[in-house]
N, C-alpha and C positions, 0 to 999 in steps of 0.2 A: 627506581627499582620497586617491583611489586612486592607487597607484604602479605597480601591475601587475594583470593580470587575476586576480581572486580574492584579492588581497592588499590590506589597508588600510594606512593610514599607520603603524600600530604593528606591521606585518608579521604580524598574526594572520590565519590562513587563513579564508576565507569558508565558511559552512556549505554543505553539499551534501546531496542526498537523491535517492532513486529508489524506485520501487515495482515489484516483480516479481509478476506474476499468472500462476498456472498455468492459462492459457487462451489461446486464439488471439486476435489483435487484434480480429477482427470481433465477438467477444463482450465484450471489455474496453472498446472504444471507447464504446459507448452508456452503459455503467455509469459510466465515468470522466467523461462529460460532466455527470453529475449533481453532481459535486463543485464545479462552477462555477469551476474554476481552469484557466488556460492550461497545457497540458502537451504534450509530444511523446510519441507512441506508436509503438512499433516492435516487431517480433518479436525474441525473445531465445532462439531455439531452437524445435524442432518443437512443443513443448507450452507454451511460455512467451511472455509479452509483457512489455515494459518500458515504464514510464511515467516520464518525467523532468519534474517540475514546475518552473516558473520560480522558485518559491521566494519570492514576495513576502511572505507572512505573516511569515516569520522574517527576511528581509532588512530589513524595515522595523521589526523589533523588537517586533512585536505579540504574538508567541507563540513559545516555543522550538520548534526544528525537530522534536525528538522527539515532543512533544505533538501537533503538527499531523499528522505522518506517521502516528502511531498512530491518530488519529481517522479519517484518510482510509483507512487500511488496513481498519479495522473497517467503515467505510461501504461500501467496495467488496465486502467479503466477506459482509456480511449478506444472507442470502437467495440467495447464489450457490452454485454447486456446486464452486467452485474457491477455493483459499486465496490470500491476498495477503501478500507479504513486503515490509515497509518497511525500508529501510536508510538510515541517516543519520549525519552527522558534523558537529561544530562545533569551536569552539576548545578546549573542555574534554573532550569525550567523543565516542565513536562507539558505534553499537549497531544492533540490529534489533528489529523486532516482527513476529510472525506472527499473522495474523488468519484465522480459518476459521469461517464460519457464525456461529452463536450462541454458540460456545464462547468461553471466556475467552481473551483474547489472551495470548501468551507472548513474552517478550523477554529480551535480554541486553545488557549494556553494558560498555565498557572506558573507563577514564580515558585522558587524552591520552598518558600514558607507557606504556599497554598494560596497566595493572593491572586484572584482572577484578573487576567489582563485581556480577555476577549470581549466580544460583543454579544449581548443577550440574543440578538437576532440570529447569530450563528448557531446557537443551540436549537432554536426553533426550526431553522432550515435543516439542520442535522437530523432532528427527529422526523421531520416530514419526509425527507428523502429515504430514510430507512423504514418508514412506515411504522414508527413507534406509536404507542398509545398516547393520544394528545392530552390526556388528563393525568393518569398515574405516572407514566414515564416522563412527561414534561415536568411534573412536580419534582421528581428526583433529579432531573437535569438542571432545573432552575436552582435547586439547592447547591449545586456545584458552582454556580456563578455568584453565590453570596459569600460575604466574609465569614470565615470560620477559623478562629485562632487555634483550634484543636486539630485541624486537617492540613497537612502539608501537601506538596504537589503529588507525591506518590499516592497518598490517600485519595486525592481527587480522581486520579486515573483509575484506582481500584473501584471507586464509586461508579465510574463510567462502565467498567467491566460488569458490575452488578446489574446495571440497566440493560446491557447487551445480552445478559443471560436470558432475559425475558423475550429477547428477539431470536433466541435459539442458539446463541453462542455458548459453546462448552470448551473452555480452555483447559489444556493439560495441567495436571498438578505441577507446581513449580513455576508456571508462567504467570508472572505478576509484575506490576509496576515497580520500578526500582532495581530489578535484577539486571545485571550486565549481560552482554551478548553470550559469553561462554556458558553462563548458568541457564539462560533461556534455551540455548542449543542442547545442552545436556538433558533438560527436561523434555524436549521434543524427540531427541534421538532415541530414547528408550521406548517410544511408542511403536507398536507393531506396524502401523500404517505410515511411518515416517519415510520420506523419500528425499534423497539428495538431489537438489537442483543445481546444475552447473552447465556452463556453455559447452556445446558439442559441435559448433561450427554452423555456418550459415545454411548449408544444404539441409541439415536436419531441422534447423529452426524454421526455415521457410515451409518445409513440408508439414511440420507440426502446427504452424500458424494457420496454414490453409485448412487443415482438419478442424481446428478450433472455430475458425470463422464459418466454415460450411455447416458445422453442427449447431452453431449459435443462432441468435436472432437475426444476424445479418445475412444468413443464407439466401433468402429471396432477393437480396440486393447484389448478388455476385455477377449477374449478367444483365445486358440491356442498358438502356439509357440511364436508369437509376443507378446502376453499378458504376458507370462512368462518371456520373455527377458526384457520387459519394467519394470515389477514389480521387477525383480532382480536388474535392474539398479537403480531403486528408492531406494531400500533397501541399496544397496552398497554405494550410495551417502549420504543417510540420516543418517546412523550410524556415520560416521566420522564427518559429519556436526554437529550433535547433540553433540558429544564429544568435538568438537572445541568450540561450543557455551558455553558448561559447563565450559571449561577452561577459556574462556574469560568473564564468568559471564554475557553472553548476552542472555536475555530472548527471544529476537526476533529471533536470529539464532537457539536457542534451539527449538522454535516452528517450524521454517522452516524445521529443520532436522527431528523432530518428525512427521510432516505432510508428509514428503517424505516417512518415514518408514511406516506410516499408509496406504498411498496409495499403496505402494509396497505390504504390507501384504494383503490389500483388493484385489488387483489384483490376487495374488497367491491363495487366498481363495474364489474367486468370486463365483464359481459354488456352493461351499458348503454353502456360506452365503445366496445366492438366493434360495437355496433349502429349507431353513428354514424361509424364509421371509413371 
């Protein structure tokens, strides 16, 4: 029985999570719809968007929050020109995962008491992929990898948020590490630019995805030999990734593989689809 918002009978904090995309909301919204999860979308700075999921997969105990968020971040970033940063926290740990195109995801974790359990190289890769300052920002990130008895896991993620502000991220008031999904949603819902993301069916999703791909960096690859090569590669990667997600019972990776296959199929059938648009 719940005794307070985000707190259970044994006083353990509820998990929370958010996704930061380095793109404007109009580009992120159609792609996020393909995750088939209810989320709130809002701007998070001139070049960033924020997605706050309702969190049902981990609230119901079906899958750990970090695994779900990693799969969603990979699914959003595949085939896009912008990176996706997933940030999450639960009873035992907090951490982040950065996904960017077809490259291997990179992440870092802290135990509840703030003990670092990641690799220093992950922080350097993280900074490089986001184009952070190699001196000032790296100094702040390296401090998050060092022992600090005064900093718990939530303080570590808040420290990461501080670094991201220098990269242009502006989080709404009330969006901070340690907050459960309902409080994060409340903080974003009052924003005038908040938009509800929910599944509206494959027809609308396919049309929206075509618009996103056409207007993005992959536009020149939509026709000709390069388009067929890219689409075939997406199908080739998406099929085994989906199978792997099914074996691992990982909904996030199943979505990532399915999205790859969808984009591959769209690429191969692009001319036909647009002829009937």
